[in-house]
N, C-alpha and C positions, 0 to 999 in steps of 0.2 A: 724519347722514342728510339733514338739510335742505340742507347745503352740497353734498352729492352731487347732489340734485335740481336745485338752482340751476345747478350745473355742466352737468347734462344739458340744461336749458332753454337756457342760454347757448350751448352747443355746437350745439344744433339751430338756434337763431336765426342763428348764424354761418354754418352750412351753407346755410340757406335764403337768406340775403342773398347769399352767395357765388354760389350757383346762379342766383339771380334777376338778378344784376348782371354776369354773365359772368366771375366770378372762377374760380380753379382749383379748382372743386368739381364732382365728377361725380355721376351719379345714384346710384351704389352708396353713396357717402358720405352722401348725403341719406337714403337708405333705412335705412342702419344707425343713423344718429343718430335718425331717427324712431322706429324700433323700441325704442331705448333709452328714449326719452321716454315712449311710450305704455305701456311695461311698468311705469312707476311707478304703482302702484295708488293712491297717496295723492292723485293729482291728476287722475284720469281725467275727472272731471266738469267740470274747468276748462280742459282742453285745447281749443283752437278746433276747430270741426267740420271745417274744411278740412284739418287735420292727419290726421284719420281718413279723409277722402275721398281724399286724395292719397297713396295707398300707395306709388306708384312715383315716381321722380324725373321721369319723363316727364309724369306727371299734374300734378305740381307746376309744372313748366315751362310746361305748357299753361295752367294757372291764372294764372301770372304774366303771360303774354302777353295774356290776356284782361283781367286786372285793371288794368294800366297799361302804356303805351308808354314810360314813363320809369323809370329806375332809382330815382329818389327816390319815385315813387308806389308802386313795389313794396316799397321799404324801409318806407314808412309803413304799408302793408297788413300786413307781417310784424310790425312793432313793435306796431301796434294789437291784433293777436291775441295776442302773446306777453308783452308788458310787463305786462298785468293778471295773467297767470299768475305771472310772476316776483314781482310785488308781493305776491300772495297767499301764495306760499311763503316769501318773506323775512319776512313778518309772522307766520309760524308757523301759517298756515292748514293745515287737514288735510281729508281726504276723509271725510265721514261714512258713506259707503257701503262696506261691508266686502267686497263682491264685485266682482271685476274681470271684464270680458268681453273683455279683450284676447286671451285664449286662443281664444275663440270667433271673434273677428274675424280672427285670424291663421290659423285653420284653415279657416273657411268662405269659400269663394270665391262668396259670395252677396250680390248687391246688396240683397236684401230684409233680410238680417240686418244689413248695414252701415247701411242706411237706418233700421232700427228703433233701432239704437244712437245714430245721429245725432239722432233725435227725442228719445230719452231724455236725451241730453246737453244738448240745447237747452232742454228743457221742465222739467227736474227741479225747479228752484227757482221759476221764474216761472209754470209751468202744471202743477201736480200732476196734474190730470185727464188732460191730454194725455200726461204721462209714464207714468201707469198704463196707459193704452191702448197706448202704444208698448212698454212692458215686456211686456205680453201678446203683442204682435206679435213680440217677440224670441223668445219660447218657440215660438210657432207657426211662425215662419220657420225656426228651428233644427230643429224636427221635420220640416218639409217638405224642408229641405236634406238631412237624413239619409235620408229616404225616397227622394228623388231619386237620391242617391248609391248606394243599395242597389237601385235599379231597381224600387221598389215603387210601386204606383199608389194614388192617393187622389183625391178630388173636392173641390170647394169647399163641399160640403154638410157635411163633417165639422167639428165644433167642436173647440176645443182639447182637452178631455178625450178625445174620440174619436181625434184625431191622436196624442196621447200614448200612448193604449192600443195603437194600431197599432205605434208605434215601440218601446214597451216589450216587446210580444210578439215582435217581430222580433229584438230584442237580448237576450232572456231576462231582462227586468227586471220581468216581471209577478210579483206575489206568489205566484200559483198555480204558477209554474214553479220554486219553491224549497221545500225541505223544512226548512231550518234556520230556527228561530223568529226569530232576530235579523235575518236577511235578509228574511224575510217581513214583519217589523215595519217595517223601514226602507223597503222598497219600497212597502208599504201607505201609509206616511207620505208618500212622494213622490206617489202617486196622489191622496191627500187634499189635498196642497198644490196640485196642478194644479186640482182641482175648486174648492178655496177661492180659488185665484188667479183663476180664471175668474169666480167670484162677486164678487170684489173689483173686478175690471175692470167688471163689469156695474153694480155699486153706485156706484163712484166714478169710473170712467173717463168719457171724453167721447163715447163711441160711441152713447149713448142720450139721449133728451130727459129733462129733469128737471122734477119738479113743484115747487111753491112751498115745500114742506116739505123738499126735498132738502138734505142736509148736504154742503157742499163739502169735499173732502179737503184735507189740509195736506201740506207737504213730507215729514213723517214717514210719511204713508201712501204717498206716492210712493216713499220709500226702502224701505219694506217690499216693495212690488211689485217694485222693481228688484232688490233682494236675492234675492227668490224667483225671479225670472226668470233672473238671472245664475247662481244656484246650480244650478237645474234644467238650464239650457242647457249650462253647463260640464260637469255630470255626464253629460249625454247625449253631448256631443262626446267626452269622455274615454273613455266606454264604447265609442263607435263606433270610435275610434282603436285601442283595445285589441282590439276584434273584428277589425279589419283585420290587426293584428300576428299574432294567433292564426291567422287564416285563411292569412296568408302563410307562417307556419311549417308549417302542414299541407301547403301546396302544395310547399314545399321538401322535405318528408319524402317525398312520393309522386312528385314529378316532378324531383327533383334541382335543379340550378341553373336554376330556371325563369325567374328575373328577372335 
């Protein structure tokens, strides 16, 4: 498995350098190699932020032109970003976070979702407070993304539990909308996680001032927040996608080849 990841990193590095230095590499090759790399759940927190930001080859090319006017300067930028990742994998390093948000990033065409993940990635080890706040923002941005896609309105006054309640209601995820005990139990747990997650952010995040007796969070607290955020966000996105599939099926039943 480690050798496969090393190969993915080296292949992506080769594609980046080729595209940045005018070699025979096109945008689609870069994009395919990038997707292979970010799909590796064991290294998500160690992938440079510019890899997440530059989803398309054209975005990466624009970054290279801004980074340096010379091929050597562009090579050094790419090496500086990817060599530490290669070293980490070759030494047997692993990702302590069990949840990947790659599904969310690939589905949501949302700058706020991508920005939340970028902040999580940058802060998880060095700034647990900031990572916790960014993790909460990931869930909030995912909820707003879904509501926007569904054409549902909301205001800036809704807090995270309220936003989640709206999304859950619209997608039949509220405990009251189910009769089966096991589903009610699971969905009640999700609601409790959201409430607890919001409290975790208030207690340990960097969004509020702290008194002298405040306890600073550790990376394990940030990992907890990130895992919670990733699990809930991924669940919401999967449910939304399934809802679209079901709705599309109904359209086909009643209106023939509608699409």
